[in-house]
C-alpha positions in Angstrom: 11.4 -22.7 -15.7 9.4 -25.5 -17.1 7.0 -24.9 -20.0 4.2 -22.9 -19.2 0.7 -22.9 -20.8 -0.8 -19.8 -22.4 -3.0 -19.3 -19.2 -0.1 -20.0 -16.8 1.8 -17.3 -18.6 -1.2 -14.8 -18.5 -1.5 -15.2 -14.6 2.4 -14.9 -14.0 2.5 -11.9 -16.1 -0.4 -10.3 -14.0 0.9 -11.3 -11.0 4.7 -9.7 -11.8 2.9 -6.6 -13.0 1.1 -6.2 -9.8 3.6 -6.9 -7.4 5.9 -4.4 -9.1 3.3 -1.6 -8.4 3.4 -2.8 -4.7 0.6 -5.3 -4.5 1.1 -8.5 -2.7 -2.2 -10.6 -1.7 -4.5 -11.8 -4.1 -7.5 -13.6 -4.6 -8.2 -16.0 -7.5 -11.5 -14.5 -8.4 -9.6 -11.0 -8.7 -7.0 -12.2 -11.0 -9.2 -14.0 -13.0 -11.4 -11.1 -13.3 -8.4 -9.0 -14.4 -7.2 -11.4 -17.0 -10.5 -13.0 -18.5 -10.2 -16.6 -16.9 -12.6 -18.2 -14.5 -11.6 -18.1 -10.6 -11.3 -21.9 -10.8 -8.8 -21.7 -13.8 -6.9 -19.5 -11.8 -7.3 -21.3 -8.3 -6.5 -24.7 -9.8 -3.1 -22.9 -11.5 -1.7 -21.0 -8.5 -0.1 -24.0 -6.5 1.4 -25.4 -9.5 2.7 -21.8 -10.3 4.3 -21.7 -6.9 6.5 -24.4 -7.7 7.3 -23.4 -11.3 7.9 -19.6 -11.1 11.1 -18.1 -10.7 9.9 -14.4 -11.1 7.7 -14.3 -8.3 7.2 -16.2 -5.3 3.5 -17.5 -4.9 2.5 -18.6 -1.0 -0.9 -19.9 0.0 -1.5 -17.2 2.8 -4.7 -17.1 4.5 -8.2 -18.9 4.0 -11.5 -17.0 4.8 -14.0 -17.2 2.2 -11.8 -17.8 -0.4 -7.8 -18.5 -0.3 -5.8 -15.6 -0.5 -2.2 -16.0 -2.1 0.7 -13.6 -1.1 2.9 -13.2 -3.9 6.4 -11.2 -3.8 9.2 -10.8 -6.4 11.4 -14.1 -6.5 
């Protein structure tokens, strides 16, 4: 895995913990609320993390009012 920023590590840690509990679909706003970032900070990093992450697989899943991300263990 390439070097990650502190925010990226926090996002990945949250996603990894959530997926291990069975959650699989996320919105940036919900992740941001849980870890103390803004939805914009999370949303801009998720596509990059989809390429960088080896622990979880992140896939743009659907778009209604905001993008939904499907996350599975890698």
